[in-house]
Every structure is written in structure tokens, then in C-alpha cells.
C-alpha positions in Angstrom: 37.8 -28.0 15.8 35.0 -29.9 14.8 32.7 -27.0 14.0 35.4 -25.9 11.8 35.4 -29.5 10.3 31.8 -29.5 10.0 31.5 -26.1 8.2 34.2 -27.1 5.9 32.5 -30.5 5.1 28.8 -28.6 4.4 30.9 -26.2 2.5 32.7 -28.3 0.4 30.7 -31.5 0.4 29.9 -30.9 -3.7 33.7 -30.6 -4.4 34.7 -33.7 -2.9 31.8 -35.6 -4.5 32.9 -34.6 -7.9 36.7 -35.2 -7.1 35.7 -38.7 -5.8 33.6 -39.3 -9.2 36.2 -38.0 -11.2 39.1 -40.1 -9.2 37.1 -43.4 -10.3 36.5 -42.5 -13.6 39.8 -42.2 -14.1 40.2 -45.5 -12.5 37.8 -47.1 -15.0 40.6 -46.2 -18.1 42.3 -49.6 -16.6 39.2 -51.8 -17.3 37.3 -52.4 -20.7 33.5 -52.6 -20.8 32.6 -55.6 -22.1 29.2 -58.0 -21.9 28.6 -59.8 -19.0 27.1 -63.0 -20.1 24.8 -62.9 -17.4 21.0 -64.5 -17.4 18.0 -62.1 -17.4 17.3 -63.1 -13.7 20.5 -61.8 -12.8 20.6 -58.6 -14.8 17.0 -58.0 -13.2 18.1 -58.7 -9.9 21.3 -56.5 -10.0 19.2 -53.4 -11.6 16.3 -53.4 -9.2 19.2 -53.2 -6.1 20.6 -50.8 -8.4 17.5 -48.9 -8.3 16.7 -49.4 -4.7 19.9 -48.0 -3.4 19.9 -45.3 -5.5 16.3 -44.3 -4.4 17.9 -44.9 -0.5 20.2 -42.9 -1.0 19.0 -39.9 -3.0 15.8 -39.7 0.0 18.5 -39.8 2.5 20.5 -36.9 1.3 17.2 -34.8 0.4 16.4 -35.1 4.2 19.9 -34.1 4.7 19.6 -31.0 2.4 16.1 -29.9 3.8 18.1 -30.0 7.3 20.4 -27.7 6.1 18.6 -25.4 4.2 16.3 -24.9 7.2 19.0 -24.1 9.3 19.9 -21.2 6.8 19.9 -17.8 8.8 17.9 -16.3 6.2 15.1 -19.5 6.4 15.0 -18.7 10.2 14.5 -15.0 10.1 11.9 -15.2 7.5 9.9 -17.5 9.4 10.3 -15.2 12.4 9.0 -12.4 10.9 6.1 -14.2 9.8 5.5 -15.3 13.2 5.6 -11.7 14.1 3.1 -10.2 11.4 0.4 -13.1 12.5 0.7 -12.1 15.9 0.1 -8.7 15.1 -2.9 -8.9 13.0 -4.3 -12.0 15.5 -7.0 -9.2 17.2 -8.3 -8.7 13.6 -8.0 -12.3 12.1 -11.7 -12.9 11.4 -11.7 -10.1 8.6 -8.9 -11.8 7.0 -11.4 -14.1 5.4 -13.5 -10.9 3.8 -10.4 -9.2 2.6 -8.9 -12.2 0.9 -12.3 -12.6 -1.1 -11.7 -8.9 -2.0 -8.3 -9.4 -3.4 -9.2 -12.6 -5.2 -11.8 -10.9 -6.9 -9.7 -8.0 -7.8 -7.1 -10.2 -9.2 -8.9 -12.0 -11.3 -10.7 -8.8 -12.6 -7.3 -7.5 -13.7 -5.9 -10.7 -15.2 -9.3 -10.5 -17.4 -8.9 -7.1 -18.3 -5.3 -7.4 -18.9 -6.1 -10.5 -21.5 -8.8 -8.8 -23.2 -6.8 -5.3 -23.5 -4.6 -7.4 -25.7 -7.3 -7.8 -28.3 -8.9 -4.6 -28.0 -11.7 -5.9 -26.1 -13.2 -4.2 -23.1 -13.7 -5.8 -19.6 -17.1 -4.2 -19.2 -18.6 -5.7 -22.3 -18.1 -9.2 -21.1 -18.0 -9.2 -17.1 -20.5 -8.0 -14.7 -19.3 -5.6 -11.6 -19.0 -9.0 -9.6 -17.0 -10.9 -12.0 -20.3 -12.7 -13.7 -19.6 -13.7 -17.2 -22.6 -11.5 -19.3 -24.1 -13.9 -22.6 -22.0 -13.4 -25.4 -24.2 -11.7 -28.3 -22.5 -12.6 -31.8 -22.6 -9.3 -34.3 -23.5 -9.7 -37.5 -20.2 -10.1 -39.6 -20.1 -9.9 -43.3 -18.6 -13.1 -45.2 -16.6 -15.7 -44.3 -13.9 -13.3 -42.7 -16.6 -11.7 -40.4 -17.9 -15.4 -38.9 -14.2 -16.1 -38.5 -13.8 -12.7 -36.3 -16.6 -13.7 -34.2 -15.6 -16.9 -33.6 -12.2 -15.7 -32.5 -13.7 -12.8 -30.5 -15.8 -15.6 -28.6 -13.1 -18.3 -28.0 -11.2 -15.2 -26.3 -14.4 -14.4 -23.8 -14.1 -18.0 -23.0 -10.7 -18.2 -21.9 -10.8 -15.2 -20.3 -13.9 -16.3 -18.3 -12.1 -19.9 -17.8 -9.2 -18.1 -16.4 -8.1 -19.6 -12.9 -5.9 -18.0 -10.2 -4.2 -18.9 -7.0 -6.8 -18.1 -4.7 -5.4 -16.9 -1.0 -7.2 -17.6 2.3 -6.5 -16.9 6.1 -5.6 -20.6 6.3 -2.8 -20.2 3.2 -1.5 -17.2 4.8 -1.3 -18.3 8.4 -0.2 -22.0 7.8 3.8 -21.6 8.1 3.3 -19.3 11.4 4.5 -22.7 13.5 1.0 -22.7 14.7 -1.9 -25.4 14.2 -5.2 -24.8 13.8 -5.6 -27.4 16.5 -3.7 -25.9 19.4 -4.6 -28.7 21.5 -3.0 -31.3 19.6 0.0 -33.2 21.3 1.1 -34.5 17.7 1.5 -38.5 17.2 2.5 -41.1 19.5 5.6 -43.5 18.8 3.2 -46.0 17.7 1.6 -43.8 15.3 4.9 -42.7 13.9 6.0 -46.3 13.8 2.5 -47.4 11.2 3.0 -44.4 9.2 6.6 -45.3 8.5 6.0 -48.7 8.0 3.1 -48.1 5.5 5.0 -46.1 3.4 8.4 -48.6 3.1 5.8 -51.7 2.3 6.8 -51.6 -1.7 10.6 -51.1 -0.9 10.6 -53.6 1.9 8.7 -56.1 -0.5 11.0 -55.7 -3.3 14.3 -55.9 -1.3 12.7 -58.6 0.7 12.2 -60.8 -2.9 15.7 -60.1 -4.3 17.0 -61.6 -1.5 14.8 -64.5 -1.1 15.2 -65.4 -4.8 18.6 -64.7 -5.6 21.9 -65.5 -3.6 25.0 -64.8 -3.9 28.5 -67.2 -4.8 31.9 -66.3 -3.8 34.2 -65.1 -6.7 37.4 -67.4 -6.8 39.2 -64.9 -9.5 39.0 -61.8 -7.6 39.5 -59.1 -9.8 40.9 -55.4 -9.7 38.4 -54.5 -12.6 35.1 -55.5 -11.0 36.1 -53.4 -7.8 36.5 -50.4 -10.2 33.4 -51.2 -12.4 31.4 -51.4 -8.9 33.1 -48.1 -7.5 32.1 -46.4 -10.7 28.5 -47.5 -9.8 28.8 -46.3 -6.4 30.1 -42.9 -7.4 27.2 -42.3 -10.0 24.8 -43.3 -7.2 26.6 -40.5 -4.6 26.6 -38.1 -7.4 23.0 -38.2 -8.2 22.3 -38.0 -4.2 24.6 -34.8 -3.9 22.7 -33.0 -7.2 19.5 -33.8 -5.2 20.9 -32.7 -1.6 21.8 -29.4 -3.2 17.9 -29.0 -5.1 16.7 -29.8 -1.6 18.9 -26.8 0.2 17.8 -24.7 -3.2 14.7 -25.4 -2.8 14.5 -24.4 1.1 16.5 -21.6 1.0 14.9 -19.9 -2.2 11.5 -21.4 -3.1 10.2 -22.3 0.0 11.6 -19.0 1.6 10.2 -17.1 -1.0 6.8 -18.3 -0.6 6.7 -17.6 3.0 7.9 -13.9 1.8 4.8 -13.6 -0.4 3.0 -14.7 2.5 4.4 -11.8 4.8 3.8 -9.4 1.6 0.0 -10.2 1.6 -0.4 -10.0 5.1 1.5 -6.8 5.5 -1.2 -5.2 3.1 -3.9 -6.6 5.3 -2.5 -4.5 8.0 -2.0 -1.5 6.4 -5.8 -1.9 5.3 -6.8 -2.7 8.6 -5.0 0.7 9.7 -6.5 2.9 7.2 -9.8 1.6 7.9 -9.1 2.3 11.8 -7.9 6.1 10.7 -11.2 6.8 8.6 -13.0 5.6 11.5 -11.5 7.7 14.1 -11.6 10.7 11.6 -15.4 10.2 11.3 -15.8 10.2 14.9 -14.3 13.5 15.3 -16.3 15.1 12.8 -19.4 14.0 14.7 -18.5 15.2 17.5 -17.4 18.8 16.4 -20.6 18.8 14.6 -22.4 17.8 17.6 -20.5 20.7 19.6 -21.3 23.3 17.0 -25.1 22.3 17.3 -25.4 23.4 20.7 -25.3 27.3 19.7 -22.4 29.1 21.6 -23.0 33.0 21.6 -20.7 35.0 19.5 -18.0 37.3 20.9 -17.4 40.6 19.8 -15.0 41.5 17.1 -12.8 43.7 19.2 -11.4 42.5 22.5 -13.6 39.5 22.7 -16.3 41.8 24.6 -19.9 41.0 23.7 -21.5 44.2 21.8 -23.7 46.5 24.2 -27.5 45.6 23.2 -26.3 41.8 23.3 -25.0 42.3 26.5 -28.1 44.0 27.9 -30.3 41.6 26.6 -28.6 38.8 28.3 -28.8 40.7 31.6 -32.6 40.5 31.3 -32.9 37.1 30.4 -30.4 36.0 32.8 -33.3 35.7 35.3 -35.1 33.6 33.3 -34.0 29.8 33.5 -32.7 28.6 29.9 -32.8 25.4 28.3 -29.5 23.5 28.2 -28.3 22.1 24.9 -29.9 18.4 24.2 -33.2 19.6 25.4 -33.1 19.5 29.1 -34.0 22.4 31.6 -31.9 24.4 34.3 
């Protein structure tokens, strides 16, 4: 029963939050929004408190969204595939950096070529084979129009030279494999974790301490449901923002973050295929060398009929059989 309730709550939390907010908003029809008559200090204090509460609610629901998204079966399977391919390429991981450099150069050249081709400019006229920009040589333009054309060509050349793309590397491709480079790192201790958390929360704690220390509260002698409804509406707004933030975190993990891992898997699969192709080429080259070596030994030709040797060649072989023959490769028998 508890599992069914959890699934129902996780699957309908958005609808429930919207229902609560709509109910509170409809209840606000019994009240009228007017000026409070509060001082500047009171307005600032309540505004800062509202700000701190909003940050805390959003932060907590963000973390909850990431936890929910990480438990998604699609994310789990994607991480599992990434771990598997990293394990497969581990024996040749030292070749990954060189391959990444080659792919980075190819991608940059392709992007520059595509940009220049839009304006009828040839890539080879502006860049070397290694991607180095050549010296720009202006043409003799005729009149003002020719000068403007040369200036536009120079600007396009400079734009192509300044194109920046994301550089892939071995660290980037295997960083989400669940293994750190420092395999013997034991993680943070309790004291280290507490120090890190304390540093992050110094600003929030200081602001809250200022509010609590400078301002106080008094009991309202004339309690009214109007104030209760107005406060509930404010809380509903905060919760609604937090729920939106939570769903954004879930979508981030299941779509954007998962898509990032899928792209890494695709690139690593390309690397794996290229390594296999190189191994096949190497094996084929070795087989050709072995075959050429066997043919260089000079095996005697057989006769065309029944595989028998010609009579003259047979007589010569009988006469030469008494003399020692050199072996293939220069050795003597």
C-alpha cells in the first residue's frame, strides 16, 4: 500500500500543487488587498524573510527533483551503457587523446568550410591542411564597391578563423563512468562535509540571524481569517514555484543530462569502431606479408596433368637430389 501511495504522490504532485494554489486563490476572493501601513523596516524584514523561505523551498525541491530523475530507469540504463563501453575501451584508452585531437581538428575544419561555402569562399584558400590560418591577401577592388567587398571578405575570414567548438577529450568522455581518476580517493570525512556545507550557508544564516535579531513579533489581538488567507496565498505561491523548479530538475536529469551521456556513448562507440578497423587493417597487412614470404621461397611448379612433373624436370631433380640444396632463407641442409 505504501508503494502505491508513493507512486500516486510522485505521479500527481503537480496536479495536487495546482489544486491547492487554486483553492487558496479562490479563498482570496473573501478579502480585499489594501495598503498595510507598515514601516519601511517591516516591509524589508518581511520581504527578506519571504526571499529566504523561497530560496529554501526551491533548493529542497530541486534536490528532490534530481533524486527522482536519477531513479528513472532510462537514466539508469544510460549510465550502465556508458560504464560498459568505458570498460571495453580501457585496454586502448591511451589512444583516445590522439583520436580526440584528430576529431576536434576535423570538426573545426568542417565548421569553417561550411561557413565559408555560404559566401562562395574556398576553405583551402584561407587555411592550411593543419587548420592554421593563412595570411589574408586583399584583392585590388575597383572603387568603393570593391573596397567594401574586400572588407566583407576579410570579416568573414576572421569570423571563420575565430570559430570555437567544444573540444572533446578522454577526461570529458569518461568522466561520468562512475569512476574517478583517483581510484584510491576515500571521499570526504564528516568534518570536511560539515565545513563545506557551513561555507555555503554563511550568507543565508547571516541574513536570517539579522532578521531574527533586529526584528521581533507581537501577538495580534485582532486575529482575522483575512490575514490567514493572505499568508496562505503567499505560501502557495512559494510552493508553486518550488514544484515548477522540481519538475525542471527532473526534466533536466531525464532529458538534458541523459542526452549528454548518450552523446558521450556515441563518440566512444565511434572510437571503438575506429580501433577495430585499425586492428583489421593491421591483421590484413600481416597476412599479406606472410603470404609474400611463403611465395618468395620458390616452390616448384607442378605439371598440368594429374599434378605430375614433366619428364625432363623429373630427371634433373633425380640428378640434383644427390647434392645438398640450400634451404629457403639462406640456410644449408
